[in-house]
N, CA and C atoms as an extended XYZ file, in Angstrom:
273
Properties=species:S:1:pos:R:3:atomname:S:1:resname:S:1:resid:I:1 pbc="F F F"
N       -11.239       21.806       -3.738 N   MET     1
C       -11.378       21.116       -2.201 CA  MET     1
C       -10.089       20.423       -2.094 C   MET     1
N        -9.418       20.769       -0.881 N   ALA     2
C        -8.236       19.972       -0.524 CA  ALA     2
C        -8.502       18.352       -0.217 C   ALA     2
N        -7.575       17.580       -0.451 N   ALA     3
C        -7.578       16.419       -0.248 CA  ALA     3
C        -7.590       16.318        1.526 C   ALA     3
N        -8.029       15.114        1.973 N   ASP     4
C        -7.859       14.801        3.424 CA  ASP     4
C        -6.481       14.468        3.862 C   ASP     4
N        -6.393       14.859        4.939 N   PRO     5
C        -4.931       14.637        5.571 CA  PRO     5
C        -5.094       13.358        6.165 C   PRO     5
N        -3.690       12.593        6.100 N   LEU     6
C        -3.647       11.149        6.257 CA  LEU     6
C        -3.779       11.120        7.940 C   LEU     6
N        -5.049       10.933        8.289 N   THR     7
C        -5.694       10.582        9.929 CA  THR     7
C        -5.716        9.041        9.648 C   THR     7
N        -5.877        8.514       10.939 N   PRO     8
C        -6.304        7.170       11.029 CA  PRO     8
C        -7.368        6.789       10.279 C   PRO     8
N        -8.276        7.466       10.207 N   ASP     9
C        -9.674        7.278        9.567 CA  ASP     9
C        -9.590        7.244        8.220 C   ASP     9
N        -8.754        8.165        7.661 N   VAL    10
C        -8.407        7.937        6.258 CA  VAL    10
C        -7.612        6.714        5.836 C   VAL    10
N        -6.486        6.470        6.753 N   SER    11
C        -5.810        5.347        6.478 CA  SER    11
C        -6.712        4.184        6.408 C   SER    11
N        -7.534        4.190        7.409 N   ALA    12
C        -8.497        3.020        7.556 CA  ALA    12
C        -9.360        2.717        6.191 C   ALA    12
N        -9.800        3.977        5.665 N   ARG    13
C       -10.615        3.975        4.256 CA  ARG    13
C        -9.809        3.510        3.306 C   ARG    13
N        -8.572        3.962        3.139 N   ILE    14
C        -7.658        3.536        2.061 CA  ILE    14
C        -7.381        2.001        2.131 C   ILE    14
N        -7.097        1.562        3.422 N   CYS    15
C        -6.751        0.123        3.528 CA  CYS    15
C        -8.129       -0.706        3.169 C   CYS    15
N        -9.350       -0.389        3.583 N   ALA    16
C       -10.361       -1.016        3.317 CA  ALA    16
C       -10.641       -1.141        1.762 C   ALA    16
N       -10.466        0.035        1.115 N   HIS    17
C       -10.536        0.157       -0.488 CA  HIS    17
C        -9.446       -0.864       -1.109 C   HIS    17
N        -8.356       -0.786       -0.805 N   MET    18
C        -7.260       -1.546       -1.372 CA  MET    18
C        -7.588       -3.098       -1.003 C   MET    18
N        -7.892       -3.513        0.123 N   ASN    19
C        -8.191       -4.946        0.524 CA  ASN    19
C        -9.361       -5.396       -0.030 C   ASN    19
N       -10.419       -4.551       -0.254 N   ASP    20
C       -11.706       -5.003       -0.940 CA  ASP    20
C       -11.715       -5.068       -2.540 C   ASP    20
N       -11.042       -4.085       -2.959 N   ASP    21
C       -10.973       -3.769       -4.309 CA  ASP    21
C        -9.604       -4.218       -5.138 C   ASP    21
N        -8.634       -4.223       -4.586 N   HIS    22
C        -7.333       -4.283       -5.148 CA  HIS    22
C        -6.461       -5.167       -4.464 C   HIS    22
N        -7.030       -6.269       -4.248 N   ALA    23
C        -6.226       -7.484       -3.426 CA  ALA    23
C        -4.856       -7.910       -4.279 C   ALA    23
N        -5.126       -7.932       -5.638 N   ASP    24
C        -3.925       -8.265       -6.262 CA  ASP    24
C        -2.642       -7.420       -6.237 C   ASP    24
N        -3.178       -6.091       -6.184 N   ALA    25
C        -1.997       -4.925       -5.805 CA  ALA    25
C        -1.538       -5.196       -4.602 C   ALA    25
N        -2.226       -5.366       -3.544 N   VAL    26
C        -1.600       -5.589       -2.279 CA  VAL    26
C        -0.608       -6.598       -2.188 C   VAL    26
N        -0.997       -7.934       -2.833 N   LEU    27
C        -0.136       -8.851       -2.762 CA  LEU    27
C         1.300       -8.467       -3.763 C   LEU    27
N         0.934       -7.752       -4.835 N   ALA    28
C         2.120       -7.237       -5.559 CA  ALA    28
C         3.085       -6.418       -5.017 C   ALA    28
N         2.463       -5.604       -3.984 N   TYR    29
C         3.255       -4.578       -3.254 CA  TYR    29
C         4.191       -5.454       -2.284 C   TYR    29
N         3.625       -6.439       -1.733 N   ALA    30
C         4.353       -7.373       -0.684 CA  ALA    30
C         5.578       -8.074       -1.675 C   ALA    30
N         5.177       -8.529       -2.638 N   CYS    31
C         6.063       -9.236       -3.418 CA  CYS    31
C         7.249       -8.436       -4.087 C   CYS    31
N         6.969       -7.355       -4.636 N   HIS    32
C         7.846       -6.445       -5.220 CA  HIS    32
C         8.649       -5.655       -4.284 C   HIS    32
N         7.916       -4.741       -3.640 N   TYR    33
C         8.641       -3.867       -2.464 CA  TYR    33
C         8.971       -4.563       -0.966 C   TYR    33
N         8.172       -5.526       -0.853 N   GLY    34
C         8.481       -6.089        0.605 CA  GLY    34
C         9.417       -7.491        0.443 C   GLY    34
N         9.525       -7.767       -0.820 N   GLY    35
C        10.708       -8.791       -0.928 CA  GLY    35
C        10.079      -10.220       -0.384 C   GLY    35
N         8.893      -10.257       -0.364 N   VAL    36
C         8.321      -11.617       -0.024 CA  VAL    36
C         8.017      -12.408       -1.501 C   VAL    36
N         8.810      -13.574       -1.585 N   ALA    37
C         8.774      -14.206       -2.833 CA  ALA    37
C         7.586      -14.820       -3.236 C   ALA    37
N         6.849      -15.536       -2.527 N   THR    38
C         5.408      -15.991       -2.960 CA  THR    38
C         4.372      -15.853       -1.842 C   THR    38
N         4.107      -14.635       -1.716 N   PRO    39
C         2.774      -14.355       -0.650 CA  PRO    39
C         1.773      -15.046       -1.015 C   PRO    39
N         0.966      -15.577       -0.068 N   SER    40
C        -0.114      -16.426       -0.203 CA  SER    40
C        -1.400      -15.460        0.142 C   SER    40
N        -1.206      -14.552        1.049 N   ALA    41
C        -2.094      -13.898        1.510 CA  ALA    41
C        -1.709      -12.390        1.854 C   ALA    41
N        -2.101      -11.238        1.690 N   ALA    42
C        -1.543       -9.973        1.979 CA  ALA    42
C        -2.878       -8.989        2.266 C   ALA    42
N        -2.704       -8.233        3.432 N   ARG    43
C        -3.736       -7.220        3.768 CA  ARG    43
C        -3.087       -6.040        3.990 C   ARG    43
N        -3.460       -4.805        3.480 N   MET    44
C        -2.960       -3.385        3.980 CA  MET    44
C        -3.743       -3.206        5.151 C   MET    44
N        -2.750       -2.770        6.177 N   LEU    45
C        -3.241       -2.552        7.642 CA  LEU    45
C        -3.211       -1.101        7.878 C   LEU    45
N        -2.295       -0.263        7.522 N   ALA    46
C        -2.155        1.173        7.763 CA  ALA    46
C        -1.512        1.760        6.499 C   ALA    46
N        -1.573        3.036        6.458 N   VAL    47
C        -0.944        4.139        5.518 CA  VAL    47
C        -0.485        5.252        6.388 C   VAL    47
N         0.842        5.530        6.458 N   THR    48
C         1.182        6.729        7.160 CA  THR    48
C         1.867        7.482        6.062 C   THR    48
N         2.232        8.773        6.397 N   ALA    49
C         3.021        9.640        5.776 CA  ALA    49
C         4.357        8.890        5.167 C   ALA    49
N         4.799        8.005        5.943 N   GLU    50
C         6.282        7.514        5.751 CA  GLU    50
C         6.208        6.035        5.080 C   GLU    50
N         5.134        5.273        5.445 N   ALA    51
C         5.104        3.897        4.881 CA  ALA    51
C         3.654        3.251        4.734 C   ALA    51
N         3.528        2.113        4.125 N   MET    52
C         2.247        1.320        4.316 CA  MET    52
C         2.822        0.282        5.150 C   MET    52
N         1.833       -0.446        5.998 N   GLU    53
C         2.100       -1.539        6.670 CA  GLU    53
C         1.171       -2.617        6.051 C   GLU    53
N         1.968       -3.617        5.793 N   LEU    54
C         0.917       -4.913        5.168 CA  LEU    54
C         1.229       -6.219        6.166 C   LEU    54
N         0.172       -6.823        6.267 N   GLU    55
C         0.298       -8.039        7.024 CA  GLU    55
C         0.138       -9.025        5.704 C   GLU    55
N         1.452       -9.801        5.784 N   VAL    56
C         1.595      -10.874        4.635 CA  VAL    56
C         2.042      -12.138        5.318 C   VAL    56
N         1.103      -13.063        5.036 N   ASP    57
C         1.151      -14.668        5.531 CA  ASP    57
C         1.220      -14.389        7.058 C   ASP    57
N         0.550      -13.535        7.805 N   GLY    58
C         0.779      -13.325        9.259 CA  GLY    58
C         1.742      -12.534        9.863 C   GLY    58
N         2.553      -12.169        8.900 N   GLN    59
C         3.785      -11.276        9.396 CA  GLN    59
C         3.495       -9.821        8.978 C   GLN    59
N         3.847       -8.849        9.873 N   SER    60
C         3.743       -7.477        9.681 CA  SER    60
C         5.113       -6.883        8.996 C   SER    60
N         4.710       -6.177        7.760 N   ILE    61
C         6.115       -5.668        7.063 CA  ILE    61
C         5.591       -4.235        6.704 C   ILE    61
N         6.815       -3.408        6.860 N   GLN    62
C         6.512       -1.891        6.368 CA  GLN    62
C         7.231       -1.810        5.202 C   GLN    62
N         6.517       -0.880        4.304 N   ILE    63
C         7.235       -0.505        3.083 CA  ILE    63
C         7.128        0.930        2.794 C   ILE    63
N         8.498        1.216        3.066 N   PRO    64
C         8.541        2.821        3.047 CA  PRO    64
C         8.219        3.519        1.744 C   PRO    64
N         7.662        4.660        1.731 N   PHE    65
C         7.430        5.527        0.527 CA  PHE    65
C         8.761        6.238        0.374 C   PHE    65
N         8.900        6.683       -0.998 N   ASP    66
C        10.117        7.450       -1.647 CA  ASP    66
C         9.916        8.982       -1.039 C   ASP    66
N         8.722        9.370       -0.464 N   HIS    67
C         8.770       10.692        0.080 CA  HIS    67
C         7.650       10.457        1.234 C   HIS    67
N         7.600       11.872        1.838 N   ALA    68
C         6.625       11.778        2.829 CA  ALA    68
C         5.303       12.149        2.166 C   ALA    68
N         4.275       11.359        2.539 N   LEU    69
C         2.954       11.684        1.870 CA  LEU    69
C         2.483       12.907        2.642 C   LEU    69
N         1.675       13.800        1.771 N   THR    70
C         1.033       14.758        2.508 CA  THR    70
C        -0.456       14.784        2.785 C   THR    70
N        -1.173       13.844        2.007 N   ASP    71
C        -2.604       13.767        2.119 CA  ASP    71
C        -2.913       12.587        1.427 C   ASP    71
N        -4.475       12.489        1.539 N   SER    72
C        -5.100       11.267        0.717 CA  SER    72
C        -4.799       11.139       -0.758 C   SER    72
N        -4.555       12.261       -1.415 N   GLU    73
C        -4.621       12.408       -2.911 CA  GLU    73
C        -3.104       11.895       -3.074 C   GLU    73
N        -2.025       12.474       -2.351 N   ASP    74
C        -0.614       12.072       -2.446 CA  ASP    74
C        -0.727       10.649       -2.393 C   ASP    74
N        -1.253        9.976       -1.430 N   ALA    75
C        -1.226        8.668       -1.093 CA  ALA    75
C        -1.795        7.868       -2.300 C   ALA    75
N        -3.015        8.256       -2.885 N   HIS    76
C        -3.323        7.506       -3.962 CA  HIS    76
C        -2.361        7.494       -5.118 C   HIS    76
N        -2.037        8.748       -5.448 N   LYS    77
C        -0.998        8.970       -6.592 CA  LYS    77
C         0.312        8.105       -6.278 C   LYS    77
N         0.695        8.066       -5.174 N   THR    78
C         1.845        7.504       -4.912 CA  THR    78
C         1.905        5.567       -4.997 C   THR    78
N         0.596        5.245       -4.573 N   LEU    79
C         0.359        3.755       -4.495 CA  LEU    79
C         0.169        3.328       -5.897 C   LEU    79
N        -0.513        4.380       -6.810 N   VAL    80
C        -0.702        3.995       -8.202 CA  VAL    80
C         0.550        3.937       -8.949 C   VAL    80
N         1.367        5.007       -8.509 N   ALA    81
C         2.958        5.162       -9.197 CA  ALA    81
C         3.789        3.813       -8.869 C   ALA    81
N         3.528        3.265       -7.589 N   MET    82
C         4.352        2.278       -7.293 CA  MET    82
C         3.815        1.022       -7.967 C   MET    82
N         2.639        0.878       -8.215 N   LEU    83
C         2.135       -0.225       -8.821 CA  LEU    83
C         2.493       -0.188      -10.414 C   LEU    83
N         2.612        0.936      -10.824 N   ARG    84
C         3.015        1.007      -12.342 CA  ARG    84
C         4.442        0.822      -12.463 C   ARG    84
N         5.258        1.177      -11.466 N   ALA    85
C         6.610        1.110      -11.727 CA  ALA    85
C         7.159       -0.405      -11.503 C   ALA    85
N         6.075       -1.168      -11.172 N   MET    86
C         6.488       -2.606      -11.132 CA  MET    86
C         6.761       -3.048      -12.635 C   MET    86
N         7.422       -4.039      -12.770 N   PRO    87
C         7.511       -4.809      -14.059 CA  PRO    87
C         6.197       -5.620      -14.258 C   PRO    87
N         5.965       -5.426      -15.501 N   ARG    88
C         4.601       -6.430      -15.883 CA  ARG    88
C         4.895       -7.957      -15.570 C   ARG    88
N         4.107       -8.612      -15.181 N   ASN    89
C         4.220      -10.125      -14.923 CA  ASN    89
C         5.408      -10.432      -14.077 C   ASN    89
N         5.436       -9.547      -12.879 N   ALA    90
C         6.258       -9.674      -11.925 CA  ALA    90
C         6.220      -11.073      -11.143 C   ALA    90
N         4.993      -11.532      -11.013 N   SER    91
C         4.627      -12.851      -10.456 CA  SER    91
C         5.283      -14.125      -10.854 C   SER    91
């Protein structure tokens, strides 16, 4: 079965999962890829083919992907790969 295309509903599902179950990863994205030195709060707002949008300490930031995402499976693999690419103990 094919993965879901990146519709607004799929983006909302990904964001809810990340915010509910992986808040530490969202903070790590803000710090490592968003260049926010010491974020106190971060939420994933949207995932598009080109970028993830985060709200970090009340500010919206865009973190581009290294390629255009094709579907929900590609989004999952890319978000995991981005997390694994970060140095350990980056905080």
